[in-house]
Steps between C-alpha positions, in 0.01 A plus 500: 500500500418759761304709250295204380428399866385848586276503198347160569443596862321807393285318255422234764405759757273685252370174359226594259418822675576848364675764702300821533557856605318608817202658318473251214272200489654150500323245287493150648263362238708237328286276284314594183624852452415675177695359210616844396513853626346607171128590475308211344308677229505333157334794339821699566773240463602142581786588735342321797443181292862514382631521853263224622589260208872556486607664834577868509866467410451266210220720371751782458715276274203425268432869472832530320419247236325533163154341464644217293758422770232527767275255323793253445600502863138488615456184302795338682348598828161346406681170444626517864160598638335199334630254761306195373603574142147453370516812277278709726557745786237459777407748766679285754817487299489877443448554873798290587714687251397836635585385852836384379572826319414696813738283704786518248687768694485282807650198318773729354577632847529154653713393203748781569518415868514121454886463442570688817305258708571171317857514630578133412334532159289186540183657363345535846523757780510334841390679821862478607626679184231777534576541876874522444473744206255720680592482866848342505694822562271606791495153656881503500534857614258479793239762568477761236479863601246636250186415694384194310425175684667264253422182696129587492519579129677179434234298692229673298681424173551136606124464567421649158766284328350182649151606385631553142693176511198271418681166519664593833861410407634847583616545137313740283457455126484826300123494522509445874755772543285735300208419737737573794610843368152595361242315712218735397502332154426147622174364641673262745698794646194711582493405862864602556433837337207562727701391808796726417272790434325455835834467675621827340184703593389339828704721726338392830536135420137399562468309170275761340521828309306786652413831341800693624743220405333491156540875448843509661630251241416747222542835659700688760318799633644851428602715795189715456275201529329565163410179310473494119168419355616154394570409863143593596382286211710211623349530846156468344619203290618322808177557689262426216666233298833360653352425843225280378377369839516848657711410797740784446793286360589290212566132552695265263213452255418871485868583444515241224200656324672838521844418366409201272159589357351212298185658370634610162763350264640763266676238282174308450309815414766606247507155343126512458521850346766399259313193387170697457666768289690258277276190455356559157292183479396515865596142585653610828866445399751662280703382202842649424343672196237671721765625746742624231224671323427702815871536572465870597276388793764261631831679426630837388695610200613810323370592160833508319828323535754727683800299403641226720216373703568387855408132456563232761430140407500336841194649657315300756 
């Protein structure tokens, strides 16, 4: 259990933030990242669209299938995308599917951790169960000697758990527990993400993020005092765009705009693109036939059968 506890504590401390080397940039922009690290250029290939529609890992599986297998499995996926079962896939249904595909790794991660926390196997994770699994050893053993303030961490986790626990019973369903572990993915958790971010960066405790705190979160200066070009760019970004009211610091709303930008929805843009490219009769929605006909836009395949295809039948 000690190994699991250490791991959970590490993940809790890091939250949704990435560790960085001293001269590397830390990205705190959580919402609406690009749907793939591939270049979105349909004149070259459809790799970006495949990653967006399926998720990067599942897209690799389709790349190992023959065209016939890809079409067959795509048809089964279309049935799942068509939530109201009217025989058409709308932009809204496609957007919802893309968002789900992008979150699949999160659901799988939570699914793997769930049995470790649902210790009484009642289908819920209580705050008491989470606290005991995560902090039980340290609460029993007194003050730890590795520099972490576990009581402070536990109080922060409890605050986040209560925010995720929407009915306030201190028992988390799997969906609520997912919101607890991955608050950046849920609208009702946005405020807690902003609060935790500000607490991490606001070193002087004044409730704001000033320029040096903003830079210090991303970069630790070298001994020679030379700053990389991206640091200079970030200083300009802070002054020109982050600090909108020009008072030399970021308040809660400005911090929220920084880490949770809401001005562009990549899933919505991709859904619109896929509909536009596949909608032969231009009625604004897609039939299964229209999607399968443009299967190479949605999913990958290989030209010839290489033998035993890696086929899984329980996707999504």
